[in-house]
C-alpha positions in Angstrom: -20.0 -33.7 -28.3 -19.9 -32.0 -25.0 -22.4 -31.5 -23.1 -23.6 -28.2 -21.6 -25.2 -28.0 -18.2 -28.2 -25.9 -19.0 -29.5 -25.6 -22.9 -28.9 -23.1 -24.8 -29.3 -22.8 -28.7 -26.3 -21.3 -29.2 -23.7 -24.1 -28.1 -20.7 -22.4 -28.7 -18.6 -25.3 -29.8 -16.5 -23.8 -32.0 -15.7 -27.4 -33.7 -18.7 -29.8 -33.3 -16.6 -33.0 -32.0 -17.3 -36.9 -30.9 -17.1 -36.7 -27.2 -17.2 -39.4 -23.9 -14.0 -39.1 -24.7 -10.3 -37.6 -24.5 -10.4 -33.7 -23.5 -7.4 -31.1 -22.5 -8.6 -28.6 -20.6 -6.9 -25.1 -20.2 -7.0 -25.3 -16.6 -5.5 -22.3 -14.0 -7.0 -23.5 -10.9 -9.3 -20.6 -10.9 -13.3 -21.3 -10.0 -14.3 -21.2 -14.3 -11.7 -23.8 -15.2 -11.8 -26.0 -12.3 -15.9 -25.9 -12.4 -15.4 -26.8 -16.1 -12.6 -29.6 -15.3 -15.0 -31.4 -12.7 -18.1 -31.2 -14.7 -16.5 -32.7 -17.8 -15.3 -35.8 -15.2 -18.8 -36.2 -13.7 -19.7 -36.2 -17.6 -17.3 -39.1 -17.7 -14.7 -37.6 -20.0 -11.2 -38.6 -19.5 -9.8 -35.1 -18.8 -6.0 -33.8 -19.2 -5.3 -30.5 -16.9 -3.0 -28.2 -18.8 -1.1 -25.8 -16.8 0.8 -23.3 -18.5 3.4 -21.5 -16.3 4.3 -18.1 -17.4 6.6 -17.3 -14.5 4.1 -14.9 -13.5 4.1 -13.0 -10.0 1.2 -15.1 -8.8 1.4 -18.9 -10.5 4.3 -20.6 -7.9 1.0 -20.0 -5.2 -1.4 -20.6 -8.5 0.0 -24.3 -9.4 0.4 -25.2 -6.1 -3.4 -25.0 -5.6 -4.1 -26.1 -8.9 -2.5 -29.4 -7.7 -4.6 -29.7 -4.5 -7.8 -28.9 -6.4 -7.0 -32.3 -8.9 -6.0 -34.2 -6.0 -9.7 -33.3 -4.0 -11.4 -34.8 -7.4 -9.2 -37.1 -8.7 -10.6 -39.9 -10.1 -9.5 -42.9 -12.7 -10.8 -40.3 -15.8 -8.4 -37.2 -14.7 -5.1 -37.9 -16.5 -2.0 -36.3 -14.8 -1.4 -32.5 -14.4 1.0 -31.6 -17.6 3.1 -28.5 -16.8 4.0 -26.7 -19.3 6.7 -23.5 -19.3 6.1 -20.3 -21.7 7.9 -17.9 -19.3 6.7 -14.5 -20.8 9.1 -12.2 -18.6 10.8 -10.6 -21.7 7.4 -10.0 -22.9 5.9 -8.5 -20.4 9.2 -6.8 -18.7 8.6 -4.6 -16.0 5.1 -5.2 -15.9 3.4 -5.2 -12.4 2.3 -9.2 -13.6 6.0 -10.1 -13.5 7.4 -7.3 -10.7 4.5 -7.8 -8.6 4.4 -3.8 -8.3 1.1 -2.1 -9.2 -1.3 -4.8 -8.9 -4.6 -3.5 -10.2 -7.3 -2.8 -6.8 -9.9 -4.0 -6.1 -11.8 -0.9 -7.8 -10.3 -0.8 -10.7 -12.2 -1.9 -14.4 -11.5 -4.8 -15.9 -9.3 -3.4 -18.6 -6.2 -2.6 -16.1 -5.8 -6.5 -15.3 -5.1 -7.2 -19.3 -2.5 -8.9 -20.7 -1.9 -8.4 -23.9 -1.8 -11.2 -26.2 -1.7 -13.9 -23.3 -4.7 -15.8 -24.5 -3.2 -16.7 -28.0 0.0 -17.0 -26.6 -1.5 -20.3 -24.0 -3.4 -21.4 -26.6 -0.9 -22.1 -29.5 1.5 -24.3 -26.1 -1.6 -25.7 -25.1 -2.9 -26.2 -29.0 0.3 -27.8 -30.7 0.3 -29.9 -26.9 -2.8 -31.3 -28.1 -1.5 -32.2 -31.8 1.5 -33.7 -30.8 -0.6 -36.2 -28.3 -3.3 -37.0 -30.4 -5.9 -35.4 -28.6 -8.9 -33.6 -30.5 -10.4 -31.2 -28.3 -9.4 -28.3 -25.8 -11.8 -27.1 -23.5 -11.7 -23.4 -22.1 -13.2 -21.9 -19.1 -14.7 -19.1 -20.7 -18.0 -17.8 -19.7 -20.4 -15.2 -22.0 -19.1 -12.0 -19.5 -15.9 -12.4 -20.6 -15.5 -8.4 -22.3 -12.1 -8.3 -23.9 -11.4 -9.2 -28.1 -10.2 -12.2 -27.7 -12.9 -13.9 -26.1 -15.2 -13.7 -28.7 -16.8 -16.5 -30.9 -15.1 -15.0 -34.5 -12.0 -14.7 -32.6 -11.8 -18.5 -31.8 -12.9 -19.6 -34.7 -10.5 -17.7 -36.6 -7.9 -18.7 -34.2 -9.0 -22.2 -34.2 -8.6 -22.5 -37.8 -5.4 -20.7 -38.5 -3.3 -23.1 -35.9 -5.0 -26.5 -37.2 -3.8 -25.4 -40.9 -0.4 -24.4 -39.3 -0.1 -28.0 -37.7 -1.9 -30.2 -40.4 -4.9 -31.4 -37.8 -7.5 -30.9 -36.2 -7.8 -29.6 -32.3 -11.2 -28.2 -31.5 -11.5 -25.5 -29.7 -14.8 -25.6 -27.1 -15.8 -23.7 -24.5 -18.5 -25.3 -23.0 -19.4 -22.5 -20.2 -19.7 -19.8 -23.0 -23.2 -19.6 -22.9 -23.6 -19.4 -19.2 -23.1 -16.4 -16.6 -21.4 -16.1 -13.3 -24.4 -17.6 -11.5 -25.0 -20.3 -13.5 -21.6 -21.5 -13.4 -21.3 -21.3 -9.6 -24.3 -22.9 -9.5 -22.6 -25.6 -11.6 -20.1 -25.7 -8.8 -22.0 -25.8 -5.5 -21.1 -29.0 -4.4 -17.3 -28.7 -5.5 -14.0 -28.0 -3.4 -14.1 -24.3 -4.4 -12.6 -23.6 -1.5 -9.4 -25.0 -2.8 -9.8 -22.5 -6.4 -7.1 -19.7 -6.6 -8.2 -16.6 -8.3 -5.5 -14.0 -6.9 -2.9 -11.3 -8.1 -1.1 -11.0 -5.3 -0.8 -13.9 -3.1 -0.1 -13.2 1.1 1.7 -15.2 2.5 -0.1 -18.4 0.9 -3.1 -16.7 0.8 -5.9 -14.7 -1.6 -4.4 -10.7 -0.6 -8.3 -9.5 -0.8 -7.1 -6.1 -2.1 -6.8 -7.4 -5.9 -9.2 -7.0 -8.5 -9.1 -10.8 -9.0 -9.6 -11.3 -5.5 -12.8 -8.8 -5.5 -14.0 -10.9 -8.4 -13.7 -13.8 -6.3 -15.7 -12.5 -3.5 -18.5 -10.9 -6.0 -18.9 -14.4 -7.6 -19.4 -16.4 -4.6 -21.9 -13.4 -2.9 -23.9 -13.6 -7.0 -23.9 -17.3 -7.0 -25.8 -17.3 -2.7 -23.3 -20.0 -2.0 -20.6 -18.8 1.4 -17.3 -17.6 0.5 -14.8 -20.4 1.8 -11.5 -18.1 1.0 -9.5 -16.8 3.8 -8.1 -13.1 2.7 -5.0 -11.5 3.8 -7.6 -8.3 3.5 -10.9 -7.4 2.4 -12.1 -5.6 -0.4 -15.2 -4.3 -1.7 -16.3 -6.9 -4.5 -17.2 -6.2 -7.5 -20.4 -6.5 -9.9 -19.7 -9.4 -12.4 
């Protein structure tokens, strides 16, 4: 079973399964998924990183940074990055996530960055890939502070059951960080190469823009974690609360 980094009554494992084996990680290269991936490696699991490329505005730079992080934490138990293609330009046609116009600013609330249906779509692609490759656990870097309806215990339990029924198999969706807040997760990643992670909706010249909602959230994460922020920003916005 995946071990949580901190004791908790609610382990938030949607399905319990034996581990110290292979686990796929839905990996974006952002702080949470990067810390989760490195933590699982430290627990001596074989880790398969899955990146789902939806052709969204920021993903070219995000994927480049994700590869850099993986090179920095490379270990015998780390499998090669798997890139799954899931173009969403037809679904989010004209939306800021595909056009890069009207990117939510640092001062705008989290619901402005919500992409309807994206989490279920990512999970379907990753879950089916796991089923076809004999991997029985799919790990996500969800935290307890996630405010959206598709990040609740009820959603994951029901969605996992439906997916397993659809593929006639058992792939457990596990969330080892779901009982933790941002401060605890940052403490877990303190010794990791967090400067190589990426969390920006509007990359500027290969750098974090420093103005978008995700950049402000990133700045706040380092601040509340008591870790100097090593990120180079094209501009600086006021950090938001997490």
